[in-house]
PDB file of N, CA, C and O in Angstrom:
ATOM      1  N   UNK A   1     -60.164  28.455  -5.963  1.00  0.00           N
ATOM      2  CA  UNK A   1     -59.403  29.054  -4.625  1.00  0.00           C
ATOM      3  C   UNK A   1     -60.655  29.379  -3.753  1.00  0.00           C
ATOM      4  O   UNK A   1     -60.526  29.321  -2.530  1.00  0.00           O
ATOM      5  N   UNK A   2     -61.857  29.716  -4.296  1.00  0.00           N
ATOM      6  CA  UNK A   2     -62.957  29.885  -3.440  1.00  0.00           C
ATOM      7  C   UNK A   2     -63.391  28.482  -2.729  1.00  0.00           C
ATOM      8  O   UNK A   2     -63.877  28.518  -1.599  1.00  0.00           O
ATOM      9  N   UNK A   3     -63.211  27.297  -3.386  1.00  0.00           N
ATOM     10  CA  UNK A   3     -63.563  26.262  -2.853  1.00  0.00           C
ATOM     11  C   UNK A   3     -62.532  25.820  -1.580  1.00  0.00           C
ATOM     12  O   UNK A   3     -62.844  25.103  -0.629  1.00  0.00           O
ATOM     13  N   UNK A   4     -61.354  26.383  -1.806  1.00  0.00           N
ATOM     14  CA  UNK A   4     -60.326  26.239  -0.527  1.00  0.00           C
ATOM     15  C   UNK A   4     -60.456  26.883   0.500  1.00  0.00           C
ATOM     16  O   UNK A   4     -60.198  26.455   1.625  1.00  0.00           O
ATOM     17  N   UNK A   5     -61.025  28.389   0.134  1.00  0.00           N
ATOM     18  CA  UNK A   5     -61.657  28.987   1.304  1.00  0.00           C
ATOM     19  C   UNK A   5     -62.887  28.419   2.105  1.00  0.00           C
ATOM     20  O   UNK A   5     -63.111  28.567   3.306  1.00  0.00           O
ATOM     21  N   UNK A   6     -63.512  27.847   1.324  1.00  0.00           N
ATOM     22  CA  UNK A   6     -64.795  27.182   2.016  1.00  0.00           C
ATOM     23  C   UNK A   6     -64.276  26.009   2.805  1.00  0.00           C
ATOM     24  O   UNK A   6     -64.648  25.805   3.961  1.00  0.00           O
ATOM     25  N   UNK A   7     -63.315  25.151   2.101  1.00  0.00           N
ATOM     26  CA  UNK A   7     -62.766  24.114   3.096  1.00  0.00           C
ATOM     27  C   UNK A   7     -62.409  24.731   4.370  1.00  0.00           C
ATOM     28  O   UNK A   7     -62.974  24.429   5.421  1.00  0.00           O
ATOM     29  N   UNK A   8     -61.463  25.605   4.280  1.00  0.00           N
ATOM     30  CA  UNK A   8     -61.023  26.270   5.613  1.00  0.00           C
ATOM     31  C   UNK A   8     -62.188  26.815   6.529  1.00  0.00           C
ATOM     32  O   UNK A   8     -62.302  26.367   7.670  1.00  0.00           O
ATOM     33  N   UNK A   9     -62.890  27.591   6.140  1.00  0.00           N
ATOM     34  CA  UNK A   9     -64.039  27.885   6.943  1.00  0.00           C
ATOM     35  C   UNK A   9     -64.846  26.743   7.521  1.00  0.00           C
ATOM     36  O   UNK A   9     -65.309  26.907   8.650  1.00  0.00           O
ATOM     37  N   UNK A  10     -65.076  25.577   6.869  1.00  0.00           N
ATOM     38  CA  UNK A  10     -65.529  24.327   7.257  1.00  0.00           C
ATOM     39  C   UNK A  10     -64.752  23.708   8.600  1.00  0.00           C
ATOM     40  O   UNK A  10     -65.262  23.243   9.619  1.00  0.00           O
ATOM     41  N   UNK A  11     -63.393  23.857   8.265  1.00  0.00           N
ATOM     42  CA  UNK A  11     -62.598  23.285   9.197  1.00  0.00           C
ATOM     43  C   UNK A  11     -62.569  24.228  10.496  1.00  0.00           C
ATOM     44  O   UNK A  11     -62.525  23.660  11.586  1.00  0.00           O
ATOM     45  N   UNK A  12     -62.587  25.486  10.459  1.00  0.00           N
ATOM     46  CA  UNK A  12     -62.478  26.486  11.616  1.00  0.00           C
ATOM     47  C   UNK A  12     -63.942  26.316  12.408  1.00  0.00           C
ATOM     48  O   UNK A  12     -64.034  26.582  13.606  1.00  0.00           O
ATOM     49  N   UNK A  13     -64.911  25.913  11.731  1.00  0.00           N
ATOM     50  CA  UNK A  13     -66.098  25.749  12.478  1.00  0.00           C
ATOM     51  C   UNK A  13     -66.181  24.503  13.367  1.00  0.00           C
ATOM     52  O   UNK A  13     -66.807  24.502  14.427  1.00  0.00           O
ATOM     53  N   UNK A  14     -65.479  23.377  12.854  1.00  0.00           N
ATOM     54  CA  UNK A  14     -65.674  22.128  13.529  1.00  0.00           C
ATOM     55  C   UNK A  14     -64.429  22.004  14.332  1.00  0.00           C
ATOM     56  O   UNK A  14     -64.418  20.989  15.028  1.00  0.00           O
ATOM     57  N   UNK A  15     -63.486  22.683  14.415  1.00  0.00           N
ATOM     58  CA  UNK A  15     -62.204  22.380  15.183  1.00  0.00           C
ATOM     59  C   UNK A  15     -61.610  23.856  15.915  1.00  0.00           C
ATOM     60  O   UNK A  15     -61.938  24.956  15.470  1.00  0.00           O
ATOM     61  N   UNK A  16     -60.899  23.726  16.831  1.00  0.00           N
ATOM     62  CA  UNK A  16     -60.486  24.807  17.418  1.00  0.00           C
ATOM     63  C   UNK A  16     -59.183  25.339  16.812  1.00  0.00           C
ATOM     64  O   UNK A  16     -58.354  24.573  16.321  1.00  0.00           O
ATOM     65  N   UNK A  17     -59.035  26.538  16.851  1.00  0.00           N
ATOM     66  CA  UNK A  17     -57.926  27.376  16.386  1.00  0.00           C
ATOM     67  C   UNK A  17     -56.492  26.601  16.565  1.00  0.00           C
ATOM     68  O   UNK A  17     -55.633  26.466  15.694  1.00  0.00           O
ATOM     69  N   UNK A  18     -56.462  26.228  17.626  1.00  0.00           N
ATOM     70  CA  UNK A  18     -55.125  25.708  18.209  1.00  0.00           C
ATOM     71  C   UNK A  18     -54.823  24.334  17.343  1.00  0.00           C
ATOM     72  O   UNK A  18     -53.715  24.117  16.854  1.00  0.00           O
ATOM     73  N   UNK A  19     -55.869  23.494  17.222  1.00  0.00           N
ATOM     74  CA  UNK A  19     -55.639  22.272  16.451  1.00  0.00           C
ATOM     75  C   UNK A  19     -55.449  22.638  14.877  1.00  0.00           C
ATOM     76  O   UNK A  19     -54.693  21.954  14.187  1.00  0.00           O
ATOM     77  N   UNK A  20     -56.060  23.586  14.412  1.00  0.00           N
ATOM     78  CA  UNK A  20     -55.772  23.897  13.154  1.00  0.00           C
ATOM     79  C   UNK A  20     -54.249  24.331  12.975  1.00  0.00           C
ATOM     80  O   UNK A  20     -53.557  23.838  12.084  1.00  0.00           O
ATOM     81  N   UNK A  21     -53.752  25.311  13.900  1.00  0.00           N
ATOM     82  CA  UNK A  21     -52.591  25.943  13.716  1.00  0.00           C
ATOM     83  C   UNK A  21     -51.359  24.852  14.040  1.00  0.00           C
ATOM     84  O   UNK A  21     -50.219  25.073  13.631  1.00  0.00           O
ATOM     85  N   UNK A  22     -51.651  23.815  14.711  1.00  0.00           N
ATOM     86  CA  UNK A  22     -50.670  22.700  15.259  1.00  0.00           C
ATOM     87  C   UNK A  22     -50.616  21.655  13.756  1.00  0.00           C
ATOM     88  O   UNK A  22     -49.573  21.147  13.344  1.00  0.00           O
ATOM     89  N   UNK A  23     -51.823  21.512  13.169  1.00  0.00           N
ATOM     90  CA  UNK A  23     -51.721  20.775  11.931  1.00  0.00           C
ATOM     91  C   UNK A  23     -51.037  21.563  10.783  1.00  0.00           C
ATOM     92  O   UNK A  23     -50.327  21.020   9.937  1.00  0.00           O
ATOM     93  N   UNK A  24     -51.317  22.918  10.826  1.00  0.00           N
ATOM     94  CA  UNK A  24     -50.557  23.613   9.717  1.00  0.00           C
ATOM     95  C   UNK A  24     -49.162  23.537  10.039  1.00  0.00           C
ATOM     96  O   UNK A  24     -48.370  23.361   9.113  1.00  0.00           O
ATOM     97  N   UNK A  25     -48.689  23.659  11.372  1.00  0.00           N
ATOM     98  CA  UNK A  25     -47.307  23.673  11.473  1.00  0.00           C
ATOM     99  C   UNK A  25     -46.672  22.493  11.267  1.00  0.00           C
ATOM    100  O   UNK A  25     -45.498  22.474  10.896  1.00  0.00           O
ATOM    101  N   UNK A  26     -47.388  21.366  11.488  1.00  0.00           N
ATOM    102  CA  UNK A  26     -46.819  19.869  10.980  1.00  0.00           C
ATOM    103  C   UNK A  26     -46.870  19.803   9.608  1.00  0.00           C
ATOM    104  O   UNK A  26     -45.947  19.198   9.064  1.00  0.00           O
ATOM    105  N   UNK A  27     -47.797  20.317   8.868  1.00  0.00           N
ATOM    106  CA  UNK A  27     -47.663  20.240   7.471  1.00  0.00           C
ATOM    107  C   UNK A  27     -46.569  21.020   6.734  1.00  0.00           C
ATOM    108  O   UNK A  27     -45.897  20.605   5.790  1.00  0.00           O
ATOM    109  N   UNK A  28     -46.505  22.190   7.308  1.00  0.00           N
ATOM    110  CA  UNK A  28     -45.324  22.883   7.030  1.00  0.00           C
ATOM    111  C   UNK A  28     -43.979  22.419   7.168  1.00  0.00           C
ATOM    112  O   UNK A  28     -43.106  22.592   6.318  1.00  0.00           O
ATOM    113  N   UNK A  29     -43.839  21.860   8.194  1.00  0.00           N
ATOM    114  CA  UNK A  29     -42.447  21.239   8.816  1.00  0.00           C
ATOM    115  C   UNK A  29     -42.495  19.898   7.724  1.00  0.00           C
ATOM    116  O   UNK A  29     -41.441  19.693   7.123  1.00  0.00           O
ATOM    117  N   UNK A  30     -43.374  19.197   7.504  1.00  0.00           N
ATOM    118  CA  UNK A  30     -43.108  18.121   6.473  1.00  0.00           C
ATOM    119  C   UNK A  30     -42.821  18.594   5.080  1.00  0.00           C
ATOM    120  O   UNK A  30     -41.967  18.036   4.391  1.00  0.00           O
ATOM    121  N   UNK A  31     -43.494  19.573   4.675  1.00  0.00           N
ATOM    122  CA  UNK A  31     -43.187  20.110   3.372  1.00  0.00           C
ATOM    123  C   UNK A  31     -41.597  20.502   3.219  1.00  0.00           C
ATOM    124  O   UNK A  31     -40.809  20.118   2.354  1.00  0.00           O
ATOM    125  N   UNK A  32     -41.378  21.357   4.294  1.00  0.00           N
ATOM    126  CA  UNK A  32     -39.785  21.901   4.294  1.00  0.00           C
ATOM    127  C   UNK A  32     -38.878  20.650   4.326  1.00  0.00           C
ATOM    128  O   UNK A  32     -37.886  20.609   3.599  1.00  0.00           O
ATOM    129  N   UNK A  33     -39.173  19.697   5.096  1.00  0.00           N
ATOM    130  CA  UNK A  33     -38.330  18.586   5.310  1.00  0.00           C
ATOM    131  C   UNK A  33     -37.826  17.917   4.042  1.00  0.00           C
ATOM    132  O   UNK A  33     -36.675  17.511   3.887  1.00  0.00           O
ATOM    133  N   UNK A  34     -38.952  17.837   3.024  1.00  0.00           N
ATOM    134  CA  UNK A  34     -38.330  17.148   1.626  1.00  0.00           C
ATOM    135  C   UNK A  34     -37.507  18.351   0.859  1.00  0.00           C
ATOM    136  O   UNK A  34     -36.903  18.056  -0.172  1.00  0.00           O
ATOM    137  N   UNK A  35     -37.487  19.294   1.202  1.00  0.00           N
ATOM    138  CA  UNK A  35     -36.663  20.383   0.328  1.00  0.00           C
ATOM    139  C   UNK A  35     -35.119  20.475   1.082  1.00  0.00           C
ATOM    140  O   UNK A  35     -34.081  20.861   0.544  1.00  0.00           O
ATOM    141  N   UNK A  36     -35.248  20.126   2.122  1.00  0.00           N
ATOM    142  CA  UNK A  36     -33.823  20.325   3.016  1.00  0.00           C
ATOM    143  C   UNK A  36     -32.694  19.566   2.694  1.00  0.00           C
ATOM    144  O   UNK A  36     -32.940  18.410   2.349  1.00  0.00           O
ATOM    145  N   UNK A  37     -31.376  19.954   2.716  1.00  0.00           N
ATOM    146  CA  UNK A  37     -30.419  19.191   2.427  1.00  0.00           C
ATOM    147  C   UNK A  37     -30.282  17.857   3.345  1.00  0.00           C
ATOM    148  O   UNK A  37     -30.553  17.841   4.545  1.00  0.00           O
ATOM    149  N   UNK A  38     -29.900  16.937   2.729  1.00  0.00           N
ATOM    150  CA  UNK A  38     -29.857  15.389   3.101  1.00  0.00           C
ATOM    151  C   UNK A  38     -29.193  15.382   4.491  1.00  0.00           C
ATOM    152  O   UNK A  38     -29.708  14.753   5.415  1.00  0.00           O
ATOM    153  N   UNK A  39     -27.950  16.141   4.658  1.00  0.00           N
ATOM    154  CA  UNK A  39     -27.192  16.033   5.720  1.00  0.00           C
ATOM    155  C   UNK A  39     -27.885  16.635   7.072  1.00  0.00           C
ATOM    156  O   UNK A  39     -27.404  16.467   8.193  1.00  0.00           O
ATOM    157  N   UNK A  40     -28.928  17.265   6.838  1.00  0.00           N
ATOM    158  CA  UNK A  40     -29.582  17.843   8.121  1.00  0.00           C
ATOM    159  C   UNK A  40     -31.033  17.084   8.185  1.00  0.00           C
ATOM    160  O   UNK A  40     -31.938  17.649   8.798  1.00  0.00           O
ATOM    161  N   UNK A  41     -31.246  15.956   7.633  1.00  0.00           N
ATOM    162  CA  UNK A  41     -32.483  15.365   7.658  1.00  0.00           C
ATOM    163  C   UNK A  41     -32.859  14.553   8.850  1.00  0.00           C
ATOM    164  O   UNK A  41     -34.022  14.329   9.186  1.00  0.00           O
ATOM    165  N   UNK A  42     -31.707  14.095   9.512  1.00  0.00           N
ATOM    166  CA  UNK A  42     -31.779  13.168  10.577  1.00  0.00           C
ATOM    167  C   UNK A  42     -31.583  13.936  11.830  1.00  0.00           C
ATOM    168  O   UNK A  42     -32.292  13.898  12.835  1.00  0.00           O
ATOM    169  N   UNK A  43     -30.483  14.660  11.613  1.00  0.00           N
ATOM    170  CA  UNK A  43     -30.111  15.329  13.142  1.00  0.00           C
ATOM    171  C   UNK A  43     -30.954  16.475  13.323  1.00  0.00           C
ATOM    172  O   UNK A  43     -31.175  16.680  14.517  1.00  0.00           O
ATOM    173  N   UNK A  44     -31.542  17.351  12.485  1.00  0.00           N
ATOM    174  CA  UNK A  44     -32.375  18.433  12.887  1.00  0.00           C
ATOM    175  C   UNK A  44     -33.954  18.278  12.529  1.00  0.00           C
ATOM    176  O   UNK A  44     -34.855  18.745  13.225  1.00  0.00           O
ATOM    177  N   UNK A  45     -34.126  17.592  11.406  1.00  0.00           N
ATOM    178  CA  UNK A  45     -35.463  17.481  10.795  1.00  0.00           C
ATOM    179  C   UNK A  45     -36.605  16.412  11.489  1.00  0.00           C
ATOM    180  O   UNK A  45     -37.780  16.641  11.776  1.00  0.00           O
ATOM    181  N   UNK A  46     -35.837  15.204  11.640  1.00  0.00           N
ATOM    182  CA  UNK A  46     -36.593  14.224  12.266  1.00  0.00           C
ATOM    183  C   UNK A  46     -37.014  14.713  13.895  1.00  0.00           C
ATOM    184  O   UNK A  46     -38.139  14.439  14.313  1.00  0.00           O
ATOM    185  N   UNK A  47     -36.113  15.384  14.688  1.00  0.00           N
ATOM    186  CA  UNK A  47     -36.660  15.734  15.866  1.00  0.00           C
ATOM    187  C   UNK A  47     -37.840  16.837  15.695  1.00  0.00           C
ATOM    188  O   UNK A  47     -38.733  16.891  16.541  1.00  0.00           O
ATOM    189  N   UNK A  48     -37.823  17.722  14.568  1.00  0.00           N
ATOM    190  CA  UNK A  48     -39.015  18.704  14.408  1.00  0.00           C
ATOM    191  C   UNK A  48     -40.034  18.216  13.931  1.00  0.00           C
ATOM    192  O   UNK A  48     -41.111  18.674  14.314  1.00  0.00           O
ATOM    193  N   UNK A  49     -40.013  17.207  13.016  1.00  0.00           N
ATOM    194  CA  UNK A  49     -41.162  16.249  12.656  1.00  0.00           C
ATOM    195  C   UNK A  49     -41.988  15.509  13.878  1.00  0.00           C
ATOM    196  O   UNK A  49     -43.189  15.641  14.114  1.00  0.00           O
ATOM    197  N   UNK A  50     -41.145  14.790  14.511  1.00  0.00           N
ATOM    198  CA  UNK A  50     -41.507  14.138  15.613  1.00  0.00           C
ATOM    199  C   UNK A  50     -42.145  15.115  16.816  1.00  0.00           C
ATOM    200  O   UNK A  50     -43.179  14.850  17.428  1.00  0.00           O
ATOM    201  N   UNK A  51     -41.524  15.998  16.972  1.00  0.00           N
ATOM    202  CA  UNK A  51     -42.234  17.092  18.043  1.00  0.00           C
ATOM    203  C   UNK A  51     -43.469  17.735  17.550  1.00  0.00           C
ATOM    204  O   UNK A  51     -44.348  17.924  18.390  1.00  0.00           O
ATOM    205  N   UNK A  52     -43.726  18.171  16.105  1.00  0.00           N
ATOM    206  CA  UNK A  52     -44.962  18.724  15.823  1.00  0.00           C
ATOM    207  C   UNK A  52     -45.956  17.610  15.953  1.00  0.00           C
ATOM    208  O   UNK A  52     -46.980  17.875  16.583  1.00  0.00           O
ATOM    209  N   UNK A  53     -45.824  16.483  15.489  1.00  0.00           N
ATOM    210  CA  UNK A  53     -46.524  15.555  15.494  1.00  0.00           C
ATOM    211  C   UNK A  53     -47.002  15.092  17.162  1.00  0.00           C
ATOM    212  O   UNK A  53     -48.086  14.612  17.495  1.00  0.00           O
ATOM    213  N   UNK A  54     -45.988  15.364  17.919  1.00  0.00           N
ATOM    214  CA  UNK A  54     -46.374  14.964  19.395  1.00  0.00           C
ATOM    215  C   UNK A  54     -47.246  16.122  19.947  1.00  0.00           C
ATOM    216  O   UNK A  54     -48.048  15.946  20.864  1.00  0.00           O
ATOM    217  N   UNK A  55     -47.026  17.438  19.274  1.00  0.00           N
ATOM    218  CA  UNK A  55     -47.819  18.417  20.008  1.00  0.00           C
ATOM    219  C   UNK A  55     -49.463  18.238  19.531  1.00  0.00           C
ATOM    220  O   UNK A  55     -50.300  18.506  20.394  1.00  0.00           O
ATOM    221  N   UNK A  56     -49.896  17.837  18.320  1.00  0.00           N
ATOM    222  CA  UNK A  56     -51.190  17.419  18.008  1.00  0.00           C
ATOM    223  C   UNK A  56     -51.452  16.305  18.772  1.00  0.00           C
ATOM    224  O   UNK A  56     -52.653  16.294  19.038  1.00  0.00           O
ATOM    225  N   UNK A  57     -50.806  15.256  19.300  1.00  0.00           N
ATOM    226  CA  UNK A  57     -51.398  14.196  20.037  1.00  0.00           C
ATOM    227  C   UNK A  57     -51.658  14.718  21.260  1.00  0.00           C
ATOM    228  O   UNK A  57     -52.762  14.482  21.751  1.00  0.00           O
ATOM    229  N   UNK A  58     -50.618  15.596  22.054  1.00  0.00           N
ATOM    230  CA  UNK A  58     -50.885  15.916  23.225  1.00  0.00           C
ATOM    231  C   UNK A  58     -52.096  16.828  23.199  1.00  0.00           C
ATOM    232  O   UNK A  58     -52.887  16.589  24.112  1.00  0.00           O
ATOM    233  N   UNK A  59     -52.433  17.798  22.394  1.00  0.00           N
ATOM    234  CA  UNK A  59     -53.637  18.722  22.513  1.00  0.00           C
ATOM    235  C   UNK A  59     -54.597  17.959  22.230  1.00  0.00           C
ATOM    236  O   UNK A  59     -55.623  18.368  22.772  1.00  0.00           O
ATOM    237  N   UNK A  60     -54.787  16.840  21.505  1.00  0.00           N
ATOM    238  CA  UNK A  60     -56.112  15.934  21.473  1.00  0.00           C
ATOM    239  C   UNK A  60     -56.215  15.117  22.865  1.00  0.00           C
ATOM    240  O   UNK A  60     -57.330  14.944  23.359  1.00  0.00           O
ATOM    241  N   UNK A  61     -55.360  14.746  23.332  1.00  0.00           N
ATOM    242  CA  UNK A  61     -55.456  14.154  24.482  1.00  0.00           C
ATOM    243  C   UNK A  61     -55.974  15.185  25.650  1.00  0.00           C
ATOM    244  O   UNK A  61     -56.945  14.936  26.365  1.00  0.00           O
ATOM    245  N   UNK A  62     -55.412  16.033  25.712  1.00  0.00           N
ATOM    246  CA  UNK A  62     -55.692  17.180  26.716  1.00  0.00           C
ATOM    247  C   UNK A  62     -57.235  17.611  26.413  1.00  0.00           C
ATOM    248  O   UNK A  62     -57.944  18.048  27.319  1.00  0.00           O
ATOM    249  N   UNK A  63     -57.671  17.469  25.178  1.00  0.00           N
ATOM    250  CA  UNK A  63     -59.103  18.171  24.800  1.00  0.00           C
ATOM    251  C   UNK A  63     -60.060  17.043  25.260  1.00  0.00           C
ATOM    252  O   UNK A  63     -61.262  17.277  25.379  1.00  0.00           O
ATOM    253  N   UNK A  64     -59.643  16.065  25.468  1.00  0.00           N
ATOM    254  CA  UNK A  64     -60.658  14.814  25.943  1.00  0.00           C
ATOM    255  C   UNK A  64     -60.829  14.649  27.213  1.00  0.00           C
ATOM    256  O   UNK A  64     -61.630  13.827  27.658  1.00  0.00           O
ATOM    257  N   UNK A  65     -60.011  15.500  28.034  1.00  0.00           N
ATOM    258  CA  UNK A  65     -60.225  15.415  29.819  1.00  0.00           C
ATOM    259  C   UNK A  65     -61.203  16.524  30.137  1.00  0.00           C
ATOM    260  O   UNK A  65     -61.531  17.371  29.307  1.00  0.00           O
ATOM    261  N   UNK A  66     -61.616  16.482  31.279  1.00  0.00           N
ATOM    262  CA  UNK A  66     -62.569  17.568  31.718  1.00  0.00           C
ATOM    263  C   UNK A  66     -61.556  18.744  32.129  1.00  0.00           C
ATOM    264  O   UNK A  66     -60.401  18.593  32.527  1.00  0.00           O
ATOM    265  N   UNK A  67     -62.262  19.973  31.940  1.00  0.00           N
ATOM    266  CA  UNK A  67     -61.699  21.228  32.383  1.00  0.00           C
ATOM    267  C   UNK A  67     -60.884  21.259  33.478  1.00  0.00           C
ATOM    268  O   UNK A  67     -59.763  21.767  33.478  1.00  0.00           O
ATOM    269  N   UNK A  68     -61.498  20.642  34.571  1.00  0.00           N
ATOM    270  CA  UNK A  68     -61.067  20.726  35.920  1.00  0.00           C
ATOM    271  C   UNK A  68     -59.763  19.584  36.141  1.00  0.00           C
ATOM    272  O   UNK A  68     -59.035  19.579  37.133  1.00  0.00           O
ATOM    273  N   UNK A  69     -59.684  18.872  35.273  1.00  0.00           N
ATOM    274  CA  UNK A  69     -58.578  17.902  35.351  1.00  0.00           C
ATOM    275  C   UNK A  69     -57.089  18.516  35.460  1.00  0.00           C
ATOM    276  O   UNK A  69     -56.765  19.361  34.625  1.00  0.00           O
ATOM    277  N   UNK A  70     -56.336  18.193  36.281  1.00  0.00           N
ATOM    278  CA  UNK A  70     -55.138  18.737  36.478  1.00  0.00           C
ATOM    279  C   UNK A  70     -54.059  18.100  35.362  1.00  0.00           C
ATOM    280  O   UNK A  70     -53.044  18.654  34.941  1.00  0.00           O
ATOM    281  N   UNK A  71     -54.532  16.882  35.035  1.00  0.00           N
ATOM    282  CA  UNK A  71     -53.828  16.271  33.966  1.00  0.00           C
ATOM    283  C   UNK A  71     -53.811  17.059  32.687  1.00  0.00           C
ATOM    284  O   UNK A  71     -52.796  17.137  31.996  1.00  0.00           O
ATOM    285  N   UNK A  72     -54.962  17.652  32.376  1.00  0.00           N
ATOM    286  CA  UNK A  72     -55.095  18.689  31.092  1.00  0.00           C
ATOM    287  C   UNK A  72     -54.139  19.655  31.201  1.00  0.00           C
ATOM    288  O   UNK A  72     -53.521  19.825  30.150  1.00  0.00           O
ATOM    289  N   UNK A  73     -53.825  20.303  32.056  1.00  0.00           N
ATOM    290  CA  UNK A  73     -53.069  21.527  32.357  1.00  0.00           C
ATOM    291  C   UNK A  73     -51.586  20.903  32.237  1.00  0.00           C
ATOM    292  O   UNK A  73     -50.775  21.615  31.644  1.00  0.00           O
ATOM    293  N   UNK A  74     -51.175  19.782  32.679  1.00  0.00           N
ATOM    294  CA  UNK A  74     -50.034  19.309  32.321  1.00  0.00           C
ATOM    295  C   UNK A  74     -49.578  18.955  30.997  1.00  0.00           C
ATOM    296  O   UNK A  74     -48.466  19.101  30.489  1.00  0.00           O
ATOM    297  N   UNK A  75     -50.612  18.478  30.545  1.00  0.00           N
ATOM    298  CA  UNK A  75     -50.499  18.110  28.763  1.00  0.00           C
ATOM    299  C   UNK A  75     -50.368  19.169  28.138  1.00  0.00           C
ATOM    300  O   UNK A  75     -49.704  19.062  27.107  1.00  0.00           O
ATOM    301  N   UNK A  76     -50.873  20.468  28.451  1.00  0.00           N
ATOM    302  CA  UNK A  76     -51.087  21.774  27.538  1.00  0.00           C
ATOM    303  C   UNK A  76     -49.497  22.264  27.985  1.00  0.00           C
ATOM    304  O   UNK A  76     -48.799  22.649  27.047  1.00  0.00           O
ATOM    305  N   UNK A  77     -49.019  22.271  29.050  1.00  0.00           N
ATOM    306  CA  UNK A  77     -47.830  22.702  29.432  1.00  0.00           C
ATOM    307  C   UNK A  77     -46.674  22.028  28.652  1.00  0.00           C
ATOM    308  O   UNK A  77     -45.721  22.636  28.163  1.00  0.00           O
ATOM    309  N   UNK A  78     -46.898  20.595  28.596  1.00  0.00           N
ATOM    310  CA  UNK A  78     -45.892  19.658  27.921  1.00  0.00           C
ATOM    311  C   UNK A  78     -45.955  20.506  26.494  1.00  0.00           C
ATOM    312  O   UNK A  78     -44.968  21.134  26.111  1.00  0.00           O
ATOM    313  N   UNK A  79     -47.043  20.477  25.828  1.00  0.00           N
ATOM    314  CA  UNK A  79     -47.208  20.880  24.443  1.00  0.00           C
ATOM    315  C   UNK A  79     -46.618  22.147  24.385  1.00  0.00           C
ATOM    316  O   UNK A  79     -46.004  22.277  23.325  1.00  0.00           O
ATOM    317  N   UNK A  80     -46.559  23.183  25.145  1.00  0.00           N
ATOM    318  CA  UNK A  80     -45.966  24.489  25.023  1.00  0.00           C
ATOM    319  C   UNK A  80     -44.633  24.292  24.960  1.00  0.00           C
ATOM    320  O   UNK A  80     -44.018  24.880  24.072  1.00  0.00           O
ATOM    321  N   UNK A  81     -43.911  23.416  25.899  1.00  0.00           N
ATOM    322  CA  UNK A  81     -42.625  23.122  25.999  1.00  0.00           C
ATOM    323  C   UNK A  81     -42.045  22.550  24.637  1.00  0.00           C
ATOM    324  O   UNK A  81     -40.982  22.880  24.112  1.00  0.00           O
ATOM    325  N   UNK A  82     -42.857  21.734  24.233  1.00  0.00           N
ATOM    326  CA  UNK A  82     -42.269  21.078  22.899  1.00  0.00           C
ATOM    327  C   UNK A  82     -42.407  22.199  21.823  1.00  0.00           C
ATOM    328  O   UNK A  82     -41.538  22.216  20.952  1.00  0.00           O
ATOM    329  N   UNK A  83     -43.351  23.097  21.781  1.00  0.00           N
ATOM    330  CA  UNK A  83     -43.275  24.082  20.783  1.00  0.00           C
ATOM    331  C   UNK A  83     -42.270  25.121  21.010  1.00  0.00           C
ATOM    332  O   UNK A  83     -41.956  25.784  20.022  1.00  0.00           O
ATOM    333  N   UNK A  84     -41.656  25.412  22.231  1.00  0.00           N
ATOM    334  CA  UNK A  84     -40.509  26.220  22.364  1.00  0.00           C
ATOM    335  C   UNK A  84     -39.287  25.368  21.830  1.00  0.00           C
ATOM    336  O   UNK A  84     -38.270  25.933  21.427  1.00  0.00           O
ATOM    337  N   UNK A  85     -39.414  24.024  21.839  1.00  0.00           N
ATOM    338  CA  UNK A  85     -38.202  23.141  21.332  1.00  0.00           C
ATOM    339  C   UNK A  85     -37.986  23.203  19.758  1.00  0.00           C
ATOM    340  O   UNK A  85     -36.890  23.189  19.199  1.00  0.00           O
ATOM    341  N   UNK A  86     -39.290  23.278  19.116  1.00  0.00           N
ATOM    342  CA  UNK A  86     -39.347  23.360  17.707  1.00  0.00           C
ATOM    343  C   UNK A  86     -38.984  24.775  17.399  1.00  0.00           C
ATOM    344  O   UNK A  86     -38.272  24.976  16.414  1.00  0.00           O
ATOM    345  N   UNK A  87     -39.337  25.647  18.030  1.00  0.00           N
ATOM    346  CA  UNK A  87     -38.773  27.106  17.991  1.00  0.00           C
ATOM    347  C   UNK A  87     -37.141  27.214  17.895  1.00  0.00           C
ATOM    348  O   UNK A  87     -36.548  27.760  16.964  1.00  0.00           O
ATOM    349  N   UNK A  88     -36.601  26.673  18.884  1.00  0.00           N
ATOM    350  CA  UNK A  88     -35.231  26.480  19.037  1.00  0.00           C
ATOM    351  C   UNK A  88     -34.514  25.649  17.831  1.00  0.00           C
ATOM    352  O   UNK A  88     -33.513  26.070  17.252  1.00  0.00           O
ATOM    353  N   UNK A  89     -35.061  24.598  17.575  1.00  0.00           N
ATOM    354  CA  UNK A  89     -34.476  23.599  16.457  1.00  0.00           C
ATOM    355  C   UNK A  89     -34.847  24.399  15.073  1.00  0.00           C
ATOM    356  O   UNK A  89     -34.080  24.301  14.115  1.00  0.00           O
ATOM    357  N   UNK A  90     -35.840  25.061  14.999  1.00  0.00           N
ATOM    358  CA  UNK A  90     -35.972  25.818  13.562  1.00  0.00           C
ATOM    359  C   UNK A  90     -35.102  26.785  13.449  1.00  0.00           C
ATOM    360  O   UNK A  90     -34.708  26.977  12.299  1.00  0.00           O
ATOM    361  N   UNK A  91     -34.594  27.581  14.415  1.00  0.00           N
ATOM    362  CA  UNK A  91     -33.920  28.752  14.341  1.00  0.00           C
ATOM    363  C   UNK A  91     -32.309  28.147  14.184  1.00  0.00           C
ATOM    364  O   UNK A  91     -31.387  28.793  13.685  1.00  0.00           O
ATOM    365  N   UNK A  92     -32.218  26.953  14.652  1.00  0.00           N
ATOM    366  CA  UNK A  92     -30.827  26.500  14.277  1.00  0.00           C
ATOM    367  C   UNK A  92     -30.859  25.965  12.752  1.00  0.00           C
ATOM    368  O   UNK A  92     -29.890  26.140  12.013  1.00  0.00           O
ATOM    369  N   UNK A  93     -31.894  25.380  12.378  1.00  0.00           N
ATOM    370  CA  UNK A  93     -31.930  24.882  10.916  1.00  0.00           C
ATOM    371  C   UNK A  93     -32.006  26.198  10.043  1.00  0.00           C
ATOM    372  O   UNK A  93     -31.364  26.142   8.995  1.00  0.00           O
ATOM    373  N   UNK A  94     -32.530  27.104  10.244  1.00  0.00           N
ATOM    374  CA  UNK A  94     -32.374  28.382   9.522  1.00  0.00           C
ATOM    375  C   UNK A  94     -31.210  28.997   9.067  1.00  0.00           C
ATOM    376  O   UNK A  94     -30.986  29.504   7.968  1.00  0.00           O
ATOM    377  N   UNK A  95     -30.284  28.858  10.343  1.00  0.00           N
ATOM    378  CA  UNK A  95     -28.930  29.439  10.252  1.00  0.00           C
ATOM    379  C   UNK A  95     -28.204  28.572   9.816  1.00  0.00           C
ATOM    380  O   UNK A  95     -27.007  28.800   9.641  1.00  0.00           O
TER     381      UNK A  95
END
């Protein structure tokens, strides 16, 4: 357990918290997708998985741009919109 905590501490030092949380979200969605009923895997879970991975991609792309670049803000807004979509889809899947 202590080793796992040390790994998390190292991860936090080298990455921004938003990247860590986005990766944790993707890992969680991938985990629950394996346990979900087959009839929902393609209709609800594939969009959830794709969206969670797209958020990570957008965040990394935005991080590569300069702070004053307008495209950076657009990428962050797009990531937030996708996150809201994930929230909506996950609430449907939960019900």
